[in-house]
N, C-alpha and C positions, 0 to 999 in steps of 0.2 A: 317101692311104695304099693304091693300088690292091694287092690281093692280100693285104694285112696288114689284121689285126683286132685290136680292144682289147677284153678281155674281163677280167670282174670274177673273181678266184680267191678271193674272201674277205679277211677281217681290212683291209679298207680298199684292196688292193692289186688294180691291174689290170695285166695283162701284154699286150705288143703280140707277136703272132704271125704267121707266114704258114707255108702248106703248100706243097710241091711233089710233084707226082706224083698217081696215081689215089687218090681218097679210099677206094676200097675194097680198096687194096692193104695189106698188113702195115704196122703202124705204127711208126715209129723217131723218137724225139723227140732233138734235139741240142741240148745246153746248152752255152751259151758262157762265157768265161773272163772274168777280171777285166776291167772296165772294157769290154769288148767288147759291141758290139751284134750283133744276129742276123746280120749281113753278115759281121762282123769275124772271128769265130773260124771261121765256117762259110762258105767262099765260094760263090757261087752255083754255080759250075759243078761243084762238088764235091758240093754237095748235090743238084743235077740228075743227076748222074752215079749218085750212091746212089739216088735215085727211079728211074733207068732200070734198076736191078738186080730192081725190082719192089716196091719200098716207097713209102708215103705218108710223106714226110720232113716233119716240124714243125720250125722253130728260132724263138727267141723272144728278146726282151729280157728280162734278168733285171730284177728290182727296180733302181731307181737308176741304170740307162742306157736310152739310145734313148727309144721312146715309152711304155716303162712307166711306172709311178709312181716317182716320185722323193721320196724321204724329205723332210721340211720342217726337219730339225734340222742345226745347223752341222756339216760335216764335222771330225773329230777331227784334232788336231795331230799331227805325226809320233811324240812319243813316246806319245801316247795310243793311238795306233794298235797299237802292240805289246802295250799292255794290254787289248786286244779294245775299243778306244773308252772314251769317258767320259760319254757321253749316256745315260740311263736307258731310251731307245728304242731303243739300239743294237742291231741285230739280229744273228744268226749263222748258219750254214749249215744249222741245223735249219729256220729261217724260210724260208729261201729254197727248202729241200727241200718244205715244205708248199706254197710257192707252185706249184711245179711239179707237185705231185700235183693242185693246185687246177685247173690248166691241163688235167690229163688227164681230170679231173671235167667239166669243161667240154666237152671234147670228145669224151666219151662213151666213153672208152678205160678199160677195166678194167685192162688190162696193156699193157705196150708195152715194145720193145727200147730201152734208153736208151744214150747215148753223150755223155760229158761231156768236154770239153778245159780243162785247167788247173785254175780255179776249179770250172768245170763238171763236171769229174771229181769234184771233192769233192762237189758237191751231189749226182751221181747216184750216188756211194756212199753218201750219207746217205739218199736214197731207199730205196736197196735194204735199208738195213739197219733203218730205221725204218717201212717200208710193205710187209710181207711179202705178196706175191701182186700187187704192182703192176709188177713189172719181170720181165720175161721172160729177157732177157741184159742185162748190163752191160759196156760197153765205157769204160774208164778211159785218157783220153789225156794224156800229160805233165802228171799230177797227181802227189799226195802225201797223207801221212797226217796230217800236223800233226806228226809225232814231232820233238823237237828235234834238231838238228844233221844232219837227212836232209832231201833235196830243198829245200834253201835256195838263194837267189839266189847267183851269186858276188858277189865283193866289187865288181867292177866295175859289176856290175849295181846293187846297193844304191847306189852312188853317184850313178849316173843316175837311179834315182828319187827319191833324196833331193834333189837339186839341181834336178829337173825342176820348171819353174813352169805353173802351167793356161794353156792357150793363149788369147789374147783375140781371136783372129780365126781365120779359115778357113786362111789362109796359115801362121799361127802352129801350128795344130793337123797339118797335114800335116807340117811340119819336123819337127816335134816327134817324130811315128809314124815318118818317116824315121830319125830320129836313134835312136830305142830299137830299131827293127826291124833296123836295120843291125847292131845289136850283139846283139840275143837270137835273131836269126833264124837260118834253117839256112845255116850256113856251107858246108855239103857240097853245096849245090844253088845255081844261079844266084841273084842278089837282083833281084826284079821290082820295081824302083822304081815304075814306072808302075802296079801293082796296088796298091802301098802308098799312093802318093798318092792314087787312087781311093777306097780304102777309106777314107783318113782324110777326104775331101772329103764323101763321102755322110754320114759319120759326124757331121762338124760340122754339116751340112744338117739332120739328123734329130734331134741333140741337141748344142747347142753348149755345153752346161754338163759340168763336171768334178768336181763334189762327190761325185758318187756313187762314184767309184773309192776313194778314201780310207775311205768308210763299208763298201764291200765288202771291202777289206782288213782293216778292224779286225773284221768281221764273221767272217773267216777266224781270226784269232788268238783271238777270243773263244770259238771252238769247240774250242781246243787241240788235245791229241794224241788222236785218234779210232782209234788202232791197235786197241784193244779193241773197239770199236763194228764196226769194220768184219770182226771175226771172226764177226759175228752173220750176215754176208752169205750166203746160201744160193742164189744162182742163178749160172748159169756166166759167168764174169768174164775177161774180155779186157784186159790192160794192154798199153798201146803207149807207149814214150818214144823219144825222140832221144837218141844219144849225144854231142849237141853244144848240149845244152839249158844255157843261163846264166841261165834264169829259175828253173827247178825243177831241179835238179840230177838226173841219172838214178838217185841213189840213192832219191829218192821214189817212182819208178816200181818200183824193185826192191822198196821196203819195202812199197807196195800189193800187190804179188804175192804177199809172204809173208804178207801180215795176213788176205788173202782165201782163205779154205779153196779150193783145186783151182784158182786163177787161174792163168793163163798169160801169161807177159811176151815180148814181141816188141820187140825194138830196131830202130830204122832209122837205119842207119848215116848220119851227115850231118845229121840232120833237128836243128833247134833247138826254140826254143818259137815255133813257127808251122806251117800247113800248106802247103809250099811246092808249087807246081803238079807237080813232079819226083816227089813222093811220094803224090800223089792216087791213083792207081790201086793201090799197094801198100797203102794204109789202106783205100781200098774194099774190096779183096780180102779183107783181115784181118776187117772188120766183118762182111761178108756171109758168110765162110766161117765165122766165128765163129757167127752167127746160125742157120746151117744145120747145124753140128754139134750144137746145142745143142737144136735141134728134132727130132732123129731119133735113134734108138736105135743103139747101135755096130754091129748087124748092119745095119740100113739104111743107116747111113755106109758101109759097106765094099761095100756093094752099089752105092751111087753112084759110088764112086771106080772 
């Protein structure tokens, strides 16, 4: 686990994290999406480029994926997922937000810039709403509010998720990821099959289980509609969404921006439910400009321009 560390964040949960960049630089923490390990949602090249802008970048495995703690109760059946799980120990987004804050505590961060993607955006929103003062700025990417009929997957995506079987081998894991990301990925950018294969292979080698994904999904449904909760967020918020997202419809991004006071929505044409290499520079620019604009007053910002 070169460069990766396992730490206790409380309540019996250990998270695996790694950092890229100078530890003395401004901290930014990246939160991963549903079923994705630290390298899955946030490609190393993207995280390295972000660190090159003068940040210490932390990415980590959420609970139930990668090398972080996996829960020991059975994953919920498909219908139970939509009911928020059926086991008494089923967790929700608030629990995952507490995991994230526990990691901040271990790292000695009083406050940080947070960026979350997909489910990670929901976790980041929850941290910002529940833990005032711990978030300097929030960036919510391809995420949603949990409101009914907004930000929902396309029917074709639901069908693929419902019929997908857990992989039993490294090869099956690779083929499964190729199938799903060729569907939900960014159709306005070239499909990088080699990158998807490599990501899936690393994921299998780090964690050949898949039971955590339905538990995470149940945790999202268990959290319900968080629109009112998002109204409590009082930090500068950037919302990024692609116009070709088949996993979380762009209405989810629009709803997020409406729910958070003063939030700004940026749409990336051609982007789906991943971070294609062709969009890395744009996303990096958006995040760093957002942080810079929130860190200075209006007069100072005009002088910088």
